[in-house]
C-alpha positions as CSV (number, residue, x, y, z in Angstrom):
1,M,-15.8,54.9,116.4
2,K,-14.5,51.1,116.5
3,L,-16.0,47.5,118.3
4,S,-12.9,44.6,118.2
5,F,-13.9,41.8,119.5
6,F,-10.9,40.3,121.8
7,G,-13.1,37.3,123.7
8,A,-15.7,35.1,123.3
9,A,-15.8,35.0,119.7
10,H,-16.9,31.8,118.1
11,A,-16.4,30.5,121.6
12,V,-18.5,30.3,125.1
13,T,-15.7,31.9,127.5
14,G,-13.0,34.6,127.8
15,S,-15.7,37.3,127.1
16,C,-13.7,40.7,126.1
17,H,-15.0,43.3,123.8
18,C,-13.4,46.7,123.4
19,V,-15.0,50.1,122.2
20,S,-12.6,52.8,121.0
21,A,-14.5,56.4,120.3
22,C,-13.8,59.8,121.1
23,G,-10.6,59.1,122.0
24,K,-10.7,56.5,124.5
25,H,-10.3,52.9,124.3
26,L,-12.7,51.0,127.0
27,L,-13.6,47.1,127.8
28,I,-16.3,45.2,128.0
29,D,-15.6,42.0,130.5
30,C,-12.2,40.8,130.8
31,G,-12.6,36.9,131.3
32,L,-11.0,33.9,131.5
33,Q,-10.8,31.3,128.6
34,Q,-11.9,28.0,129.8
35,G,-12.1,24.6,128.7
36,R,-11.5,23.6,124.7
37,D,-11.7,27.3,124.3
38,E,-8.4,28.0,126.2
39,V,-5.6,29.5,123.8
40,D,-3.5,31.2,125.8
41,N,-4.5,32.9,128.9
42,H,-1.5,34.9,129.6
43,A,-1.6,36.6,126.7
44,L,-4.0,40.1,125.9
45,P,-4.5,40.9,122.9
46,F,-4.5,44.5,123.0
47,V,-2.1,46.9,125.2
48,P,-3.5,47.1,128.9
49,R,-2.1,50.4,129.8
50,L,-3.8,51.8,126.3
51,I,-7.4,50.7,128.0
52,D,-9.3,53.8,130.0
53,A,-11.4,52.1,131.4
54,V,-13.5,48.6,131.9
55,I,-17.1,48.0,132.5
56,V,-17.6,44.3,134.0
57,T,-21.2,42.7,133.2
58,H,-21.1,40.2,136.2
59,A,-18.9,38.4,138.3
60,H,-18.4,35.1,136.8
61,I,-14.9,34.4,136.0
62,D,-15.5,33.5,132.2
63,H,-16.3,37.7,132.4
64,S,-13.8,38.9,135.0
65,G,-11.2,36.5,135.5
66,R,-8.3,38.3,133.5
67,L,-8.6,41.8,134.9
68,P,-5.7,40.9,138.0
69,L,-4.0,39.7,134.6
70,L,-4.7,43.5,133.1
71,V,-3.6,45.0,136.2
72,R,-0.4,42.9,136.6
73,Q,0.8,44.3,132.8
74,G,0.0,47.9,133.3
75,Y,-3.7,48.6,133.5
76,T,-4.5,51.6,136.3
77,G,-7.6,52.7,135.3
78,P,-11.2,52.9,136.9
79,I,-13.7,49.1,136.9
80,Y,-17.4,49.7,136.6
81,A,-19.5,47.2,137.8
82,S,-22.6,47.1,139.8
83,A,-22.8,47.4,143.4
84,M,-23.0,43.7,144.3
85,T,-20.9,42.4,141.4
86,C,-18.1,44.3,143.4
87,K,-18.7,42.4,146.3
88,L,-18.8,39.1,144.6
89,L,-15.7,40.0,142.5
90,D,-14.4,40.4,146.2
91,I,-14.1,36.8,147.2
92,M,-13.7,35.9,143.3
93,L,-10.8,37.2,142.3
94,R,-8.8,36.6,145.6
95,D,-9.9,32.4,144.9
96,S,-8.8,32.7,141.7
97,A,-5.8,33.9,142.2
98,H,-5.4,31.7,145.0
99,I,-6.2,28.7,142.2
100,Q,-3.7,30.3,140.1
101,E,-0.9,30.0,142.8
102,S,-1.2,26.8,143.6
103,D,-1.6,25.6,140.4
104,A,1.7,27.1,139.3
105,A,3.1,25.9,142.2
106,W,2.1,22.0,141.9
107,E,3.1,23.0,138.1
108,N,7.0,23.9,139.1
109,Q,6.8,20.4,142.1
110,K,6.2,18.4,139.3
111,G,8.6,20.3,136.4
112,R,11.8,20.1,138.9
113,R,11.7,16.6,138.6
114,A,11.7,16.5,135.3
115,G,14.5,19.5,134.7
116,K,11.5,22.2,132.8
117,E,11.8,25.4,133.3
118,P,9.6,27.5,136.5
119,V,6.3,29.1,135.5
120,E,4.5,31.4,137.1
121,P,1.3,32.0,138.0
122,L,-1.3,33.8,135.3
123,Y,-1.3,36.6,138.4
124,T,-1.2,36.6,142.3
125,L,-3.4,37.2,145.1
126,A,-1.5,40.9,144.9
127,D,-2.7,41.6,141.1
128,A,-6.2,40.5,142.6
129,Q,-6.2,42.9,145.3
130,A,-4.6,45.4,142.8
131,A,-7.4,44.8,140.6
132,L,-10.0,45.0,143.5
133,S,-9.1,49.0,144.5
134,L,-10.0,50.0,140.9
135,L,-13.4,48.7,141.1
136,V,-15.8,51.1,141.4
137,P,-19.9,50.2,142.1
138,V,-22.7,51.4,140.1
139,E,-26.3,51.2,140.9
140,Y,-29.0,49.7,138.2
141,G,-30.0,52.6,136.1
142,Q,-27.3,55.2,137.2
143,Q,-26.0,56.7,134.4
144,V,-22.5,57.2,134.1
145,E,-20.3,59.7,132.1
146,L,-17.4,58.1,131.3
147,A,-15.3,60.7,129.1
148,E,-16.6,63.5,127.1
149,G,-19.0,61.9,124.3
150,I,-19.2,58.9,126.0
151,S,-21.2,57.3,128.7
152,F,-23.2,54.3,130.2
153,R,-25.9,52.8,132.1
154,L,-26.2,49.3,133.8
155,T,-29.9,47.5,133.5
156,D,-30.4,43.8,135.6
157,A,-29.8,40.7,133.2
158,G,-31.6,38.8,135.5
159,H,-27.9,35.8,135.5
160,L,-26.7,36.2,138.7
161,L,-27.2,38.7,141.5
162,G,-25.7,41.9,140.4
163,S,-25.7,40.7,136.6
164,A,-26.0,43.7,133.9
165,Y,-26.2,44.7,130.7
166,V,-24.3,47.4,129.2
167,E,-25.9,50.4,127.3
168,L,-23.4,52.6,126.3
169,W,-23.8,55.7,124.4
170,L,-21.4,56.9,122.3
171,R,-20.9,60.7,120.5
172,E,-18.3,61.9,118.0
173,G,-19.3,65.4,116.2
174,A,-22.6,64.6,114.1
175,T,-22.7,60.7,114.9
176,E,-24.5,59.1,117.6
177,R,-24.6,55.3,118.5
178,K,-26.0,53.3,121.1
179,L,-24.4,49.6,121.6
180,V,-25.8,47.2,124.0
181,F,-23.9,44.3,125.4
182,S,-26.0,41.6,127.4
183,G,-23.0,40.1,129.2
184,D,-25.3,36.9,129.8
185,I,-28.8,36.9,129.9
186,G,-30.6,35.4,132.5
187,N,-33.1,32.8,132.7
188,V,-36.4,33.4,133.4
189,D,-38.2,32.0,136.9
190,Q,-35.1,31.5,138.4
191,P,-35.3,31.9,142.2
192,I,-33.9,34.7,144.4
193,I,-33.4,37.0,141.8
194,R,-35.6,39.1,138.7
195,D,-36.1,38.1,135.7
196,P,-33.9,39.9,133.0
197,Q,-35.4,43.7,132.1
198,P,-36.1,44.8,129.1
199,I,-34.4,47.4,126.8
200,R,-35.9,48.7,123.6
201,E,-33.4,50.3,121.6
202,A,-30.1,50.2,120.3
203,D,-27.6,50.5,116.7
204,Y,-25.2,47.7,117.6
205,V,-26.3,44.6,119.8
206,I,-23.7,42.3,121.3
207,M,-25.7,39.6,122.8
208,E,-24.8,35.9,124.2
209,S,-25.5,32.8,122.6
210,T,-24.7,29.8,125.4
211,Y,-28.1,27.7,124.2
212,G,-28.6,29.5,121.3
213,D,-29.5,26.0,119.9
214,R,-31.5,24.4,122.1
215,N,-34.4,25.0,125.0
216,H,-33.9,23.8,128.2
217,D,-36.2,20.6,129.3
218,T,-37.4,22.6,132.0
219,P,-39.6,20.2,134.6
220,G,-43.2,21.6,135.4
221,D,-41.9,22.0,139.0
222,Y,-37.9,22.2,139.8
223,T,-38.5,21.0,143.4
224,E,-40.6,18.1,142.7
225,A,-38.5,17.3,139.8
226,L,-34.8,17.4,142.2
227,A,-36.7,15.8,144.7
228,A,-37.6,12.6,142.5
229,I,-33.8,12.1,142.0
230,L,-32.4,12.8,145.5
231,D,-35.6,10.1,146.7
232,E,-34.9,7.3,144.3
233,T,-30.8,7.8,144.8
234,F,-31.4,7.8,148.4
235,Q,-33.6,4.9,148.4
236,K,-30.2,2.4,146.9
237,G,-28.2,4.1,149.8
238,G,-26.0,6.8,147.6
239,T,-24.8,9.9,148.0
240,V,-26.0,13.1,145.5
241,I,-23.2,14.9,144.1
242,I,-23.6,18.2,142.8
243,P,-20.8,20.3,140.9
244,A,-22.4,23.8,141.2
245,F,-20.5,27.1,140.9
246,A,-19.6,28.2,143.9
247,V,-21.5,32.1,143.3
248,G,-25.2,31.8,142.3
249,R,-25.7,28.3,141.7
250,T,-24.7,26.9,145.1
251,Q,-27.4,29.4,146.4
252,E,-30.4,28.8,144.1
253,L,-30.0,25.1,144.7
254,L,-30.1,25.7,148.3
255,Y,-32.7,27.7,147.9
256,F,-35.0,24.8,146.5
257,L,-33.5,22.1,148.7
258,R,-34.9,24.1,151.5
259,E,-38.6,24.3,149.6
260,I,-38.0,20.5,149.6
261,K,-37.2,20.2,153.1
262,E,-40.4,22.4,153.9
263,R,-42.7,20.6,151.5
264,G,-41.8,16.8,153.3
265,L,-40.9,15.8,149.2
266,V,-38.1,13.4,150.0
267,Q,-39.9,10.4,151.8
268,S,-37.0,8.0,152.1
269,F,-34.7,10.3,153.9
270,P,-36.5,13.2,155.2
271,R,-33.9,14.3,157.0
272,F,-31.1,14.4,154.2
273,P,-27.8,15.8,155.3
274,V,-27.1,18.8,152.9
275,I,-23.1,19.7,152.8
276,V,-21.7,22.7,151.2
277,D,-17.9,21.6,150.2
278,S,-16.3,25.1,149.2
279,P,-15.2,27.7,151.1
280,L,-15.9,30.4,148.2
281,A,-19.4,28.9,147.9
282,A,-19.7,29.7,151.9
283,E,-18.4,33.0,151.7
284,A,-20.9,34.0,148.6
285,T,-23.7,32.8,150.4
286,R,-23.0,35.3,153.1
287,I,-23.1,37.9,150.5
288,F,-26.1,36.4,149.6
289,S,-27.9,36.6,152.6
290,Q,-27.4,40.5,153.2
291,D,-29.5,43.0,152.4
292,L,-30.6,42.8,148.6
293,T,-33.0,45.3,148.1
294,G,-33.2,45.9,144.1
295,Y,-32.2,42.4,143.1
296,L,-34.7,40.3,144.7
297,D,-37.8,38.7,142.9
298,E,-41.3,38.8,144.6
299,E,-41.0,35.2,145.7
300,A,-38.0,35.3,147.5
301,I,-39.4,38.9,148.7
302,A,-42.4,37.1,150.5
303,V,-39.9,34.4,152.2
304,L,-37.9,37.2,153.9
305,Q,-41.3,38.3,154.7
306,R,-42.3,35.1,156.2
307,G,-39.5,35.5,158.5
308,S,-37.7,32.6,156.8
309,G,-34.3,32.8,155.4
310,L,-33.3,32.1,152.2
311,F,-31.1,29.4,152.8
312,H,-32.0,28.6,156.1
313,L,-32.8,24.6,156.2
314,D,-32.4,21.3,159.1
315,D,-29.0,20.1,158.3
316,L,-26.8,22.2,156.4
317,R,-23.5,22.2,156.8
318,L,-20.6,24.2,155.2
319,S,-17.3,22.2,154.7
320,R,-14.3,24.5,154.9
321,T,-11.1,22.4,155.5
322,S,-9.8,19.8,153.1
323,E,-9.9,17.8,156.1
324,E,-13.4,17.7,156.4
325,S,-13.8,17.3,152.7
326,K,-12.1,14.3,152.7
327,A,-14.2,13.0,155.8
328,L,-17.1,13.3,153.1
329,N,-15.7,10.4,151.3
330,A,-15.3,7.9,154.2
331,D,-18.6,8.4,155.3
332,R,-20.8,6.6,152.9
333,S,-24.0,7.2,154.1
334,P,-26.6,8.7,152.0
335,K,-26.3,12.7,151.6
336,V,-26.0,16.0,148.9
337,I,-22.3,17.5,148.9
338,I,-22.5,20.7,146.5
339,S,-19.3,21.5,145.5
340,A,-16.9,23.4,142.9
341,S,-16.3,23.7,140.2
342,G,-19.3,23.3,138.2
343,M,-17.6,22.0,135.4
344,C,-15.6,19.5,137.4
345,D,-11.8,20.6,136.2
346,A,-10.7,21.9,139.5
347,G,-11.4,21.9,142.8
348,R,-13.1,19.7,145.5
349,I,-15.4,18.5,143.4
350,R,-12.8,16.0,141.5
351,H,-12.6,14.5,144.7
352,H,-15.6,13.7,145.3
353,L,-16.3,12.2,141.4
354,K,-13.2,10.2,142.5
355,H,-14.9,8.6,144.9
356,N,-18.0,8.2,143.8
357,L,-18.5,8.1,140.2
358,W,-17.3,4.1,140.4
359,R,-20.7,3.5,142.9
360,P,-24.0,2.9,141.0
361,E,-25.8,3.9,143.5
362,C,-24.7,7.4,143.2
363,T,-26.1,10.2,141.5
364,V,-24.3,13.2,139.8
365,V,-26.5,16.0,138.9
366,F,-25.2,18.8,136.5
367,V,-27.6,21.8,136.9
368,G,-25.6,24.3,134.5
369,F,-23.8,24.9,131.2
370,Q,-20.7,22.1,130.3
371,S,-18.0,23.9,128.2
372,P,-16.8,21.9,125.8
373,G,-13.5,20.6,126.6
374,T,-14.4,19.9,130.0
375,L,-14.6,17.0,132.0
376,G,-18.5,17.9,133.3
377,R,-19.0,17.9,129.6
378,S,-17.1,14.2,128.8
379,L,-19.9,12.9,131.5
380,V,-22.9,14.6,130.4
381,E,-22.1,13.3,127.0
382,G,-21.5,9.7,128.4
383,K,-18.3,8.9,128.8
384,K,-17.7,5.9,130.4
385,H,-13.6,6.0,131.8
386,V,-12.5,9.2,132.7
387,R,-9.3,9.7,134.3
388,L,-8.8,11.4,137.6
389,F,-5.4,12.4,140.2
390,G,-3.3,9.4,137.6
391,E,-6.4,6.8,138.1
392,D,-8.8,5.6,135.6
393,V,-12.2,6.0,137.3
394,E,-15.1,3.4,135.5
395,V,-18.8,5.9,135.2
396,N,-21.5,3.5,136.8
397,A,-23.1,6.8,139.0
398,R,-26.3,7.8,137.4
399,I,-25.5,11.1,135.6
400,V,-28.8,13.3,135.5
401,N,-28.2,17.0,133.3
402,F,-30.7,18.7,134.8
403,Q,-31.0,21.6,132.3
404,G,-33.8,23.2,134.1
405,L,-31.8,25.0,136.6
406,S,-30.0,26.7,134.2
407,S,-29.1,30.5,134.5
408,H,-28.9,31.1,130.3
409,A,-31.5,32.0,128.6
410,D,-32.4,29.2,126.5
411,H,-33.1,29.6,122.5
412,D,-36.5,30.9,122.3
413,H,-35.9,33.4,125.1
414,L,-32.8,34.4,123.3
415,I,-34.8,34.9,120.5
416,R,-37.9,36.8,122.3
417,W,-34.7,39.2,123.6
418,A,-33.4,39.9,120.3
419,E,-36.4,40.6,118.9
420,Q,-37.4,43.4,121.7
421,F,-34.8,45.6,119.5
422,D,-37.6,46.0,117.0
423,N,-38.4,49.8,116.3
424,P,-36.0,50.7,114.9
425,R,-34.1,47.1,114.2
426,P,-30.3,47.4,115.4
427,R,-27.8,48.6,112.5
428,Q,-26.1,44.7,113.7
429,I,-26.4,42.2,115.9
430,F,-23.3,40.4,117.0
431,V,-23.5,36.8,118.2
432,V,-20.9,35.9,120.2
433,H,-20.4,33.8,123.6
434,G,-21.3,30.8,122.1
435,E,-19.3,27.5,120.4
436,G,-18.6,28.2,117.2
437,Y,-21.2,26.6,115.0
438,V,-23.9,27.7,117.3
439,S,-23.1,31.2,117.3
440,E,-22.8,30.5,113.3
441,A,-26.5,29.3,113.4
442,F,-27.8,31.7,116.0
443,A,-26.9,34.8,113.9
444,A,-28.2,33.0,110.8
445,E,-31.5,32.4,112.3
446,L,-32.1,36.6,112.7
447,C,-30.9,36.9,109.5
448,R,-34.1,35.1,108.2
449,R,-36.4,36.4,110.9
450,G,-34.9,39.9,109.2
451,Y,-32.4,41.2,111.3
452,S,-28.5,42.0,110.2
453,A,-27.0,39.6,112.4
454,H,-23.2,38.6,111.9
455,A,-21.4,35.6,114.6
456,P,-17.7,37.6,114.8
457,L,-14.1,35.7,114.7
458,F,-11.4,36.9,117.1
459,Q,-10.1,40.4,116.8
460,E,-12.3,41.2,114.3
461,V,-12.8,45.0,114.2
462,Y,-15.9,46.9,112.9
463,D,-16.5,50.3,112.1
464,L,-19.6,51.6,114.1
465,D,-19.7,54.8,112.3
466,A,-19.5,53.1,108.7
467,G,-21.1,49.7,109.4
468,T,-18.7,47.9,107.8
469,M,-16.0,45.5,108.7
470,L,-12.0,47.0,109.2
471,S,-10.5,43.9,109.9
472,P,-11.1,40.0,109.6
473,G,-11.0,38.2,112.5
474,L,-9.1,34.9,113.2
475,E,-10.5,31.3,113.7
476,L,-8.9,30.4,116.6
477,P,-7.2,26.4,117.7
478,R,-8.9,25.1,120.6
479,K,-7.4,22.8,123.2
480,Q,-7.3,19.1,122.3
481,G,-6.7,17.1,125.6
482,S,-3.9,17.2,127.4
483,Q,-1.3,17.2,124.8
484,W,-2.3,20.9,123.9
485,Q,1.1,22.9,124.5
486,A,1.0,26.5,124.6
487,G,5.2,26.7,124.8
488,S,7.1,28.1,127.3
489,P,6.3,31.2,130.1
490,A,9.1,32.5,127.8
491,Y,7.9,31.9,124.8
492,R,4.3,33.4,125.4
493,K,6.1,36.9,126.6
494,L,7.6,36.6,123.6
495,E,3.9,36.9,121.3
496,E,2.2,38.8,123.9
497,A,5.4,41.0,123.2
498,G,4.6,41.0,119.2
499,R,1.0,41.4,119.3
500,Q,1.6,44.5,121.5
501,L,4.2,45.8,118.6
502,E,1.4,44.9,116.1
503,L,-1.0,47.5,118.1
504,V,1.3,49.9,118.6
505,I,2.1,49.6,114.7
506,Q,-1.9,50.2,113.9
507,Q,-2.0,53.3,116.3
508,N,1.0,55.2,114.6
509,K,-1.1,54.8,111.2
510,G,-1.0,57.7,109.8
511,G,2.2,59.5,112.1
512,A,4.9,61.3,110.4
513,N,7.0,60.2,107.4
514,K,10.1,60.7,109.3
515,D,9.2,59.3,112.3
516,L,7.3,56.0,110.4
517,A,10.9,55.2,108.2
518,K,12.7,55.5,112.2
519,F,10.3,53.6,113.6
520,T,10.6,50.6,110.3
521,D,14.4,50.7,110.9
522,Q,14.1,49.8,114.4
523,V,11.9,47.2,113.3
524,M,13.8,45.8,110.5
525,A,16.8,45.8,112.8
526,L,15.0,43.5,115.1
527,V,13.5,41.5,112.6
528,K,17.4,40.9,111.0
529,K,18.9,39.7,114.6
530,W,16.6,37.2,114.9
531,S,15.7,35.6,111.8
532,R,17.2,31.9,111.2
């Protein structure tokens, strides 16, 4: 029984872990690296054809965004996820594929003028559709037998509609182990969805640490705090720009804005318009408006029982076309614009920032974690000049980091989540999905509290039977501004082939001496031919 860390190790994004047991190899998540975490999204550090099954904790792209690449490189097995996650993946992976194709087309348009080699998209819409065809919906609490000696169950993680912890049971001979993968642990008292559900027992726990070093500055009343920001901005004649993830966070904001309007909390401009400028967010809102039995919290159920829609508010507009989006910035009247992406690294939000960051009467409200290396993180940290679409833009707008809306558990709730595994305590807690120094500090704190905890590195391998490390991991380089280069597409493919060769070598350990000698001769022939 082995556990390998292929992503979100000393990093916030790119979640991907592999369990090898009973002759099978299982992936928990296959996410996209984003921001400073990005090293090379093209290179999967394992052989996709050798993976037998994938379990996805939730639909966010940093947990699911490389599924189409996995399929493109040869994976053909099932992809398990909650039923609601499957619905969200249907729109999110297709949207991600569109972005990949558009980005590649833009790079090639520029590259042709500079005489550069053409680049290929990370994956295409066809790859996304192929991945979606492999989805297998699973309900919360349903016990699923993956193979002899391997079963799993999904439990509500309270982070996003359909998000789940993965409880994984392994049995080889007389050895039995239970692993719990947290995915992303939800904040408490979020609108719409339920609080995270408890799990009490595990031999090994793999838990996130996004906010492992701090607590949320939670306002006493979300709606009143947000309404005060709107009121102050509208009094100055400004626009409120909210960069928000299209799935989950946008719907939470609509829920709060509905309440703000119902309670009349914005006195200066009660009938302020709200524009959701994201086709993906519009699709996601449609899914959030369907039958959510088994997913909603009691407050949301009460809203529905009153006959109100969760997101029904006056003066709501959904901007679908690029022309409608551009018109928003030509109109300087006060309004709220909610647009993706949530970290400002892509999408329509960058256009809205270009047209409004320099205006002192405007406010930009961040309502989620901003990963290192992203434009959102730069703005939150107080950068006074940014570059957008080849132009330098002065930051005169008010920047508000509204952490109370985070969908991640903060430090104290992470500690309480870990402490639920107390009778008996886990053999080991692996701390992942956090900036390197945060994961290390959080693991050290768990150790001080009497737990055995460790923040693994990329490609670290752990023996779940013996409880020992089999292979130390690597501290990967991080993306450093616009000068970072991953090499040409041909070189990236060569690197990927090298990783796969290394994995094949490892899998031949214990083979017949005659076969190993032949394999060695073939490898050395390649080395001799290509050595310089």
